[in-house]
N, C-alpha and C positions, 0 to 999 in steps of 0.2 A: 465324483459328483455326477448325478444323472441330469438329464434333460428336464425331468420333472422338478427336481431341486432349483435348477436354474429359473424355471418359469415361476415357481414359487417365490423365489428371491425377488424377481423383477416384479411380481405383483405386489409384494410388501413394500419395495421401494417406491412404487407408484402411489400406494396408499399413504405413505409417509410424506410424500412430496405434496400431496393433498392437503396436509395439515401445516405446510410451512406458510408463514406469513411473510409474504414477498413485499420488499419496499417499493414504494411507488416511483415512477420515473423522476419525479420532482426531487424526492429524496436522494435518490441515486446522483442526479445532476448536482444537487447541492453539496454532497459529500464529495463528489469528484472535484468541484470547483475548490472546496475548502483543501483538499489533499494537495492541489497543484499550488494553490496560494501559499500554504505553508511550506511546501518543498522549495518553492522560489525564496521565500524569506530565509529559511534555514541555509540554503545554498549562497545567498548574498552574504549572510553573516559569517559562514565559514570562509568564503573568498576574502572578506575584509580581514579576519583573523590572519589567514595565510599570508596576505600581504604585509600585515603588521609583523608577524613573526620573521618574515624574510628579511625585512628591513632591520629588525633588531639584530638578527644573525648577521646581516652584513656588516652592520656597524661595529659588532663585536669583532668580527673576523679582520676588519681593517684596522684596528688598533692594536 
């Protein structure tokens, strides 16, 4: 691969990046908040399931 090929590649990359529709800062902020909230909800749900299954298994093992 020659230097000319690398320069051509970088020019093409620049041209392609000009065509990208970038999200607005507000959209990025909203999406980030949504991901964090959903992650917290799923984490609490799995934590409750873990506690429940632990209690069930402890109950079964004691018998």
